[in-house]
N, C-alpha and C positions, 0 to 999 in steps of 0.2 A: 309480750308482757311477762315479766318474771313472776315467780311465786310470791315474792314479797309484795310486789305491786298488786297482784290479784288479791292477796290477803288484806291489804290496806283498802282497796276499793270495796271489798265485801264489808269490812268494818264500817266504812263511811255510809254505805247503803243501809246498814242496820241502824246506825245512829240517826239517819234521816227519819226513820219510823217513830222515833221517840222525841222529836223536837217539841218544845212547848208551843202552845197555841199562839202566844204573843209573838214568838219568833216566826212562826209560819205566816201570821198576818203581815209582819214587817217585810218578809221576803216576797209575799204575793203583791203587796203594795209597791215595792221597789220594781218588781218585774213589770207590773202594769204601767207604772210611770215611764219606764224605759221604752216600752213598746209604743206608748202614746206620744212620745217626744217627737217633735217635727224632725223630719229627715233633712240633713244638710243638702243644699242645692248642688247641682253638678259643678257649678263654677267654684264654689268653696271647697269641694272635694279635690278639684284639680289644681287649686292654687298652690298648695304646699309642694307637690312634685314639680310644678312649673317654676316656682321660686328656686328650688334646689337645682334644677337644670340650668337656670340662669346664673346662679352662683358658680356652678361647676364650669360653665362655658366661659365666664369671666376669668376665673382662676387659670384655666388652660390658655386663654388668650394672652393673659399677662405673662405666663410662663414661656409661651412661644415667642412673644414679641420682645421681651426684655433682653434676652441674649443678643438679639440683633441690634438693639440700641447700644449695648455695651461695646459691641464690635465697632460700631460707628464712632463711638467716643475714643476707642483705642486708635483707630485710623486717624482721627483728627489730631490726637496727641502726637502720633509719630510724624505727621505732616508738619507740625510746628517746629520740628527740629529736635535732635537728640541732645541731651544734656551731657556735655563732656566730662562733668564731675563724676558721672556714673562709671566712666571707662578709665579713670585715672589709675586705679589699683586693680584693674581687671586681670592683669598677668599674675599678680600675687594671689588673687583668689582662685584662679585656675590652677596655679601651682599647688596651693593649699588643698584644693579638692582632690588632686591627683596624688598627693603625698600621703604617707602613713599618718602623719600628724593630723591631717584633715579627716581621716577615717576613724581615728581613735580618740579624738577629743581635741 
């Protein structure tokens, strides 16, 4: 704890000594209400982490399984035959990629 933190803690403790009676009653009442509140059941306390784990598992399952489905679609597309239109100007594009014109704009 730094000197500044120690000084602030000391100042707060001194301020506690001079709280008005109405404020002290409100604080005491709020504390009693919080302590007397029913505790949540074990099931309700475990529900949020369980739901989080379920969402995480679902997201991971989708992330793992989706690339496999895309690969299957690609294989199906290639089995249907290649489009000859794609290869008509392939030589030109290869030449353009290898030339200076392709590298500079």
